[in-house]
Legacy VTK file of the C-alpha trace (Angstrom):
# vtk DataFile Version 3.0
C-alpha trace
ASCII
DATASET POLYDATA
POINTS 280 float
0.000 0.000 0.000
1.462 3.284 -1.077
2.138 5.777 1.625
2.627 9.443 0.907
5.879 10.886 2.177
5.639 13.746 4.631
8.273 16.485 4.693
8.724 18.442 7.878
10.636 21.633 8.411
10.618 23.902 11.413
11.698 27.394 12.427
9.666 29.612 10.164
9.168 27.089 7.338
5.673 25.658 7.111
5.464 21.843 7.400
4.450 20.325 4.048
1.640 17.802 3.858
0.132 15.752 1.013
-2.624 17.055 -1.244
-6.167 16.388 0.002
-9.604 16.812 -1.542
-11.492 20.124 -1.284
-9.573 22.417 1.046
-12.249 25.111 0.736
-14.371 24.408 3.814
-16.487 27.536 3.461
-18.894 25.872 1.055
-21.291 23.087 1.846
-20.459 19.665 0.492
-17.551 19.122 -1.871
-16.704 19.424 -5.536
-16.099 15.809 -6.517
-14.448 14.492 -9.635
-16.766 13.050 -12.277
-14.405 10.098 -12.600
-15.624 7.546 -10.034
-12.997 4.910 -9.119
-13.793 1.423 -10.305
-15.532 -0.614 -7.614
-16.562 2.448 -5.610
-19.086 1.611 -2.865
-22.555 3.071 -2.792
-23.167 6.057 -0.553
-21.853 9.584 -0.239
-18.276 9.380 1.170
-18.920 12.368 3.446
-21.915 10.700 5.068
-20.150 7.328 5.281
-17.237 8.849 7.189
-19.414 10.929 9.487
-20.959 7.665 10.690
-17.715 5.703 11.091
-17.511 6.338 14.852
-20.879 4.621 15.380
-19.563 1.448 13.759
-16.882 1.324 16.472
-19.505 1.673 19.199
-21.376 -1.274 17.689
-18.116 -3.283 17.639
-17.717 -2.647 21.373
-13.942 -2.761 21.757
-10.657 -3.412 19.980
-6.921 -3.387 20.291
-5.136 -0.276 19.082
-1.714 0.874 17.946
-0.889 4.550 17.645
1.971 6.707 16.444
2.562 10.435 16.650
5.198 11.964 14.384
6.492 15.491 14.775
9.591 17.582 14.286
11.094 19.270 17.321
14.451 20.951 17.784
15.380 20.080 14.216
14.806 16.365 14.892
11.919 14.238 13.708
10.572 12.055 16.513
7.935 9.331 16.692
6.002 8.393 19.825
4.299 4.992 19.710
1.515 3.459 21.761
-0.298 0.153 22.028
-3.262 -1.047 24.046
-7.030 -1.589 24.137
-10.140 0.576 23.970
-13.800 0.164 24.990
-15.893 2.338 22.638
-19.093 1.996 24.650
-17.600 3.029 27.979
-15.141 5.469 26.327
-12.275 3.914 28.318
-8.848 2.927 27.045
-5.414 1.853 28.193
-2.227 2.495 26.210
1.451 1.928 26.867
3.278 4.822 25.230
6.950 4.621 24.264
8.893 7.873 24.111
11.940 8.177 21.838
15.427 8.081 23.340
17.284 11.315 23.896
19.372 12.466 20.888
22.541 10.946 22.356
20.783 7.623 22.870
22.048 7.459 26.432
18.740 7.644 28.267
16.302 4.751 28.159
12.879 6.193 28.907
10.346 4.110 30.783
7.037 3.519 28.987
4.201 5.779 30.058
0.961 4.018 30.963
-2.032 6.099 29.889
-5.654 5.598 30.866
-8.144 7.377 28.604
-11.498 8.350 30.068
-14.282 10.842 29.301
-12.784 14.281 29.956
-9.613 12.962 31.568
-6.195 11.485 30.855
-4.338 9.555 33.574
-0.594 8.972 33.196
1.879 6.896 35.187
5.655 7.395 34.846
5.015 10.858 33.475
7.002 13.726 34.944
10.036 13.966 37.168
9.305 13.960 40.884
6.095 11.925 40.635
6.188 8.832 42.887
6.284 5.624 40.810
3.009 4.348 42.285
1.057 7.562 41.567
-0.949 8.748 38.585
-1.043 12.229 37.065
-4.517 13.367 36.026
-5.068 15.874 33.211
-8.420 17.464 32.362
-8.533 17.073 28.567
-11.092 19.845 28.250
-8.431 22.343 29.349
-5.832 21.259 26.783
-5.462 23.535 23.753
-5.254 20.475 21.495
-8.046 18.495 23.190
-5.479 15.740 23.877
-5.103 14.983 20.179
-1.356 15.609 20.621
-0.457 16.284 24.271
-0.698 12.692 25.516
1.617 11.430 22.792
-1.207 9.278 21.421
-4.562 10.319 20.029
-7.513 8.802 21.884
-8.854 6.200 19.391
-12.473 7.271 19.772
-11.558 10.963 19.535
-9.698 10.117 16.325
-12.893 8.543 14.998
-15.053 11.460 16.104
-12.874 13.931 14.196
-14.452 12.321 11.125
-17.886 13.507 12.274
-16.721 16.894 11.005
-15.937 15.619 7.494
-16.647 18.387 4.990
-14.942 16.975 1.886
-14.093 13.388 1.012
-13.585 11.013 -1.867
-13.267 7.274 -2.302
-9.704 6.456 -3.377
-9.989 2.715 -3.950
-10.011 -0.740 -2.444
-6.901 -2.247 -0.904
-5.804 -4.640 1.827
-4.551 -3.835 5.306
-3.026 -6.527 7.533
-4.934 -9.197 5.624
-8.266 -7.342 5.767
-9.974 -5.886 2.710
-10.596 -2.174 3.234
-11.896 0.909 1.446
-9.557 3.903 1.340
-11.030 7.404 1.687
-9.264 10.760 1.680
-10.666 14.066 2.813
-10.724 17.045 5.152
-12.550 17.419 8.450
-13.412 20.549 10.381
-12.826 20.369 14.145
-15.555 22.890 14.968
-18.128 20.825 13.097
-16.733 17.639 14.683
-17.108 19.084 18.179
-20.763 19.941 17.566
-21.536 16.427 16.301
-19.351 14.532 18.787
-20.424 12.560 21.832
-20.719 14.557 25.038
-17.336 13.295 26.274
-15.446 14.598 23.240
-17.453 17.748 22.578
-15.341 19.904 24.889
-11.904 18.540 23.929
-12.581 18.775 20.177
-13.961 22.275 20.636
-10.758 23.244 22.463
-8.685 21.745 19.646
-10.633 23.764 17.065
-9.487 26.933 18.825
-6.019 25.767 19.881
-4.672 24.428 16.593
-3.286 26.699 13.890
-6.262 25.697 11.737
-9.476 23.788 12.393
-9.035 21.987 9.067
-7.685 18.440 9.418
-6.618 16.485 6.314
-6.970 12.721 6.755
-6.730 9.305 5.142
-8.940 6.549 6.540
-9.472 2.867 5.774
-12.810 1.172 6.568
-13.522 -2.559 6.535
-16.680 -4.065 5.021
-18.560 -3.447 8.288
-17.726 0.251 8.208
-15.244 0.042 11.087
-12.085 2.137 11.031
-9.008 -0.013 10.553
-6.576 2.832 10.070
-6.865 6.609 10.209
-4.123 9.164 9.721
-4.707 12.814 10.609
-2.387 15.740 9.933
-2.651 18.475 12.542
-1.058 21.907 12.680
-0.177 22.428 16.350
0.492 25.973 17.595
2.206 25.032 20.897
2.393 28.678 21.971
3.861 29.895 18.667
1.110 31.058 16.334
3.605 32.215 13.699
5.507 28.889 13.646
3.091 25.928 13.967
4.374 22.381 14.263
3.210 19.748 11.792
2.010 16.579 13.523
0.890 13.326 11.896
-1.209 11.012 14.065
-1.883 7.433 12.953
-4.275 5.032 14.697
-4.571 1.335 13.797
-7.535 -0.677 15.138
-7.728 -4.479 15.090
-8.987 -7.537 17.035
-12.485 -6.108 17.474
-14.259 -7.538 20.495
-10.992 -8.059 22.413
-11.367 -7.678 26.215
-10.797 -4.080 27.337
-11.025 -4.055 31.128
-9.857 -0.568 32.136
-9.920 0.472 35.794
-9.381 4.105 36.655
-7.236 5.029 39.683
-8.798 5.927 43.014
-8.445 9.434 44.415
-5.631 8.492 46.790
-3.622 7.105 43.864
-3.577 10.430 42.007
-0.559 12.714 42.521
-1.510 16.238 43.575
1.981 17.746 43.851
4.109 19.736 41.468
5.553 18.015 38.393
9.162 18.965 37.735
10.432 19.565 34.222
12.366 16.663 32.742
LINES 1 281
280 0 1 2 3 4 5 6 7 8 9 10 11 12 13 14 15 16 17 18 19 20 21 22 23 24 25 26 27 28 29 30 31 32 33 34 35 36 37 38 39 40 41 42 43 44 45 46 47 48 49 50 51 52 53 54 55 56 57 58 59 60 61 62 63 64 65 66 67 68 69 70 71 72 73 74 75 76 77 78 79 80 81 82 83 84 85 86 87 88 89 90 91 92 93 94 95 96 97 98 99 100 101 102 103 104 105 106 107 108 109 110 111 112 113 114 115 116 117 118 119 120 121 122 123 124 125 126 127 128 129 130 131 132 133 134 135 136 137 138 139 140 141 142 143 144 145 146 147 148 149 150 151 152 153 154 155 156 157 158 159 160 161 162 163 164 165 166 167 168 169 170 171 172 173 174 175 176 177 178 179 180 181 182 183 184 185 186 187 188 189 190 191 192 193 194 195 196 197 198 199 200 201 202 203 204 205 206 207 208 209 210 211 212 213 214 215 216 217 218 219 220 221 222 223 224 225 226 227 228 229 230 231 232 233 234 235 236 237 238 239 240 241 242 243 244 245 246 247 248 249 250 251 252 253 254 255 256 257 258 259 260 261 262 263 264 265 266 267 268 269 270 271 272 273 274 275 276 277 278 279
């Protein structure tokens, strides 16, 4: 399966991303090509993708792998995660691996993340935090709605971004990890996604719409024959306090083993660290 190459440059040079369909979000719908790919499925691609999150709820749960690619300090880094997610309870557990320091001398411990409605819990995150304690973050207060901050996009939030699809086209049929899938490409609007999202993600996606350099999110997504997301790749433009020099971030989420057990238990109040987190 062909994968478009991303080119990233920082310090005053805008990060380049691949061409997507219909960047003009000010008009309703999308100007689609008259040439329909052979074997295209029935149904308007925009409406199909807006309903993709519901197919995950019907599936119940799955395993997930995530990656977050960005350029920082002149170096391109990738943060990877793996775990499980319950789409009905909106609960997930990921083990996130941070990259080594540039010298390769420091081996970073994996961060355990628990994803919950309106909250992110992290263990092994931040110097000075006792090893048996969790750090809790209110995702509604994050300028990116936790689409970037946690180092892994919440799988259901990634799906709900597609509720804001404004332009999309069917690219073709292909195969992903032995599963036949349909490839779509398009652009979503975070403001529209926040209005259509579940109550848990309405606030975080609304914050992301205001906190990112642009509310427009180009994406590629692959759906199986049951309409479930198997892979979705978003390209965000993250301000990170520098409106004139946004950072390009590519977030990829892979979903598989639908119906896999996803028993996620959130920490009790006494297990949550309330002290100051030192800079690492």
